C-alpha positions in Angstrom: 365.1 -27.4 51.3 365.4 -24.0 48.9 364.9 -25.6 46.1 361.8 -27.9 47.6 360.3 -25.1 47.9 360.9 -23.6 44.7 359.9 -27.4 43.2 356.6 -27.0 45.2 355.4 -23.5 44.3 356.3 -24.8 40.3 354.4 -27.9 40.6 351.2 -26.1 42.5 351.4 -23.2 39.3 351.7 -26.1 37.2 348.6 -27.6 38.4 346.5 -25.0 38.9 346.9 -23.6 35.0 345.6 -26.7 34.2 343.1 -27.1 35.9 342.0 -23.5 35.8 341.1 -21.2 32.4 339.3 -18.2 31.9 337.6 -17.1 28.5 335.8 -14.0 27.4 332.2 -14.4 26.1 331.3 -11.5 24.2 328.3 -9.4 24.1 326.0 -10.7 21.6 326.5 -14.6 22.7 324.8 -16.9 25.0 327.6 -19.5 26.8 327.3 -22.7 28.5 329.6 -24.4 30.9 330.1 -27.8 30.0 330.8 -30.5 32.5 332.6 -33.0 30.3 331.2 -36.1 32.6 328.1 -34.8 34.4 324.7 -36.1 33.8 323.3 -34.3 30.0 326.9 -33.5 30.1 326.3 -31.5 32.8 324.8 -28.1 31.4 324.5 -25.3 33.4 320.9 -24.6 33.8 321.2 -21.3 32.1 323.2 -19.7 30.1 326.4 -17.6 30.8 326.1 -14.2 29.2 328.3 -12.5 28.8 331.9 -11.1 30.9 334.7 -13.5 32.1 333.9 -17.2 33.1 336.7 -19.5 34.9 335.9 -23.0 34.5 338.4 -26.3 34.4 339.9 -27.6 30.1 340.3 -31.1 32.1 337.0 -31.7 32.9 335.0 -28.5 31.4 334.2 -26.6 28.1 333.1 -23.6 27.2 330.2 -23.3 23.8 329.5 -20.0 22.4 325.8 -18.9 20.7 325.3 -16.3 18.3 322.1 -14.3 20.2 322.1 -11.7 17.2 321.5 -12.6 13.6 323.9 -14.3 12.0 324.2 -13.9 7.7 324.5 -17.6 6.3 324.4 -17.8 2.3 325.0 -21.3 1.0 325.5 -20.7 -2.7 327.4 -23.2 -5.9 329.9 -20.6 -5.4 332.5 -22.6 -3.8 334.9 -19.6 -3.3 331.5 -18.0 -1.8 333.0 -19.4 2.2 333.1 -23.3 1.7 335.0 -25.4 -0.1 331.9 -26.8 -1.1 328.4 -26.6 -3.0 326.5 -25.7 -0.6 323.2 -24.8 -3.2 320.2 -25.9 -2.3 317.5 -27.1 -5.2 314.1 -28.0 -4.6 311.4 -28.6 -7.2 307.9 -27.6 -8.8 304.8 -28.8 -9.2 305.7 -29.8 -12.8 308.5 -31.6 -11.3 310.8 -29.1 -12.4 314.4 -29.0 -10.6 314.8 -25.8 -9.1 319.1 -24.7 -7.7 319.2 -21.2 -6.1 321.5 -19.6 -3.5 319.9 -19.1 -0.4 320.5 -16.6 2.2 319.5 -16.6 5.4 319.6 -15.0 8.8 319.6 -17.0 12.2 320.0 -16.5 15.8 319.7 -18.0 19.1 317.5 -17.7 22.0 319.8 -16.7 24.6 317.1 -18.6 27.6 317.2 -21.5 25.4 320.6 -22.6 24.4 321.0 -25.7 26.8 318.4 -26.7 25.3 318.9 -26.4 21.9 323.1 -27.7 22.7 321.6 -31.1 24.3 319.6 -31.6 21.5 322.3 -31.3 18.8 325.7 -31.5 21.2 327.5 -29.9 18.1 329.1 -25.9 18.5 326.5 -23.2 16.4 328.1 -23.1 13.5 327.8 -26.8 12.5 323.9 -26.5 13.9 323.7 -23.8 11.0 324.9 -25.2 7.8 323.5 -28.5 9.2 320.3 -29.1 11.2 319.6 -25.5 10.0 320.4 -26.2 6.4 318.7 -29.4 6.4 315.4 -27.3 8.1 315.3 -24.5 4.7 316.1 -27.2 2.1 312.7 -29.6 2.9 310.1 -26.0 3.4 311.8 -24.8 -0.5 310.6 -28.4 -1.2 306.7 -28.7 0.8 306.1 -25.1 -0.7 307.4 -24.9 -4.3 306.3 -28.6 -5.0 302.7 -27.0 -4.6 303.5 -24.4 -7.0 304.1 -24.0 -11.0 307.3 -23.1 -12.1 306.4 -20.5 -14.2 304.9 -18.7 -10.7 308.0 -19.7 -9.5 310.0 -17.4 -11.1 307.2 -14.8 -11.5 304.8 -13.5 -9.4 304.7 -16.7 -6.6 308.2 -16.0 -6.1 308.2 -13.4 -3.2 305.4 -15.8 -1.7 307.6 -18.7 -1.5 310.1 -17.0 0.2 307.3 -15.8 3.1 306.0 -19.3 3.5 309.8 -21.3 4.0 310.1 -17.8 6.6 306.9 -17.7 8.2 306.8 -22.2 8.8 310.6 -21.6 9.8 309.4 -19.2 12.4 306.6 -21.4 13.7 307.9 -25.1 13.8 311.8 -23.8 15.3 311.5 -20.8 16.9 310.1 -23.5 19.9 313.4 -24.4 19.8 315.4 -21.6 20.3 316.3 -20.7 17.0 315.0 -16.8 15.5 314.6 -16.1 11.7 314.8 -12.9 9.8 315.0 -13.7 6.8 315.3 -16.2 4.4 315.5 -14.7 0.5 317.2 -16.0 -2.9 320.8 -14.9 -3.9 321.4 -14.2 -7.4 319.3 -16.3 -10.6 317.4 -19.8 -10.5 319.2 -22.4 -12.4 317.3 -24.8 -14.9 317.7 -27.2 -17.2 317.9 -25.9 -20.6 314.8 -28.1 -21.9 313.1 -26.3 -18.8 314.6 -22.1 -19.1 312.8 -23.4 -22.7 309.9 -24.3 -21.4 309.2 -21.4 -19.4 310.8 -18.5 -22.1 307.4 -20.2 -24.6 305.3 -20.0 -21.6 306.4 -16.2 -20.8 306.0 -15.2 -25.2 302.4 -17.0 -25.0 301.4 -15.1 -22.1 303.2 -12.0 -23.5 301.6 -12.8 -26.6 297.7 -13.4 -24.8 298.2 -9.7 -22.9 299.4 -7.8 -26.4 296.0 -10.0 -28.0 293.7 -8.6 -25.2 295.5 -4.9 -25.0 294.8 -5.1 -29.3 290.6 -6.5 -28.1 289.9 -3.5 -25.7 292.0 -0.6 -28.2 289.6 -2.2 -30.5 286.3 -2.1 -28.4 287.1 1.4 -27.5 287.5 2.5 -30.9 283.8 1.6 -32.1 282.2 2.8 -29.0 283.9 6.2 -30.1 282.9 5.7 -33.3 279.1 5.4 -32.1 279.1 8.3 -30.1 280.1 10.2 -33.3 277.6 8.8 -35.2 274.7 9.7 -32.6 276.3 13.3 -32.1 
């Protein structure tokens, strides 16, 4: 009888362990409890903001999304967080291909995390490296395709970043994403032909500026001579 009681107790403890589990959603994250067999996979109406969460590991899962800004860098360097080339390439109005590393600060709106999960059904990191990266690449192509390559390398570089940032905020924040920064990391990479063309354009511009300055200097000296003659 005693053995049966012990066995029953052990079975009860074992069943309780496999049907009940606990995790902790840390501050800075929004967690959602997902019933894997429910409608829309049973996403709860409201995110679990922080704290200890009990759930059934057989029928439920807990997904956590950062509500703080995560700095993500997509780079050519395979030693920089990813074993694959994650750099982004876009084209200028002339069709010149520009390859660069991009850094973005992105997070999730805690109140909209359930909607984000229902839309993508993936974990946060997969969504950022997949959907968000694709949107960033598309935005750079959209705005860079209206700009000259020399402007992208020069005076309009910041304007390009600002345009992409504004577009991401406008289109993706209503979906539940948050953006704080989008920027280039390091130098642009272009073909030798494009690099040579840019150098020639820059040299021509510098020569034009020098010639204009000489004309202004000569004009000023001529005026001074006239004034002296009058004086």
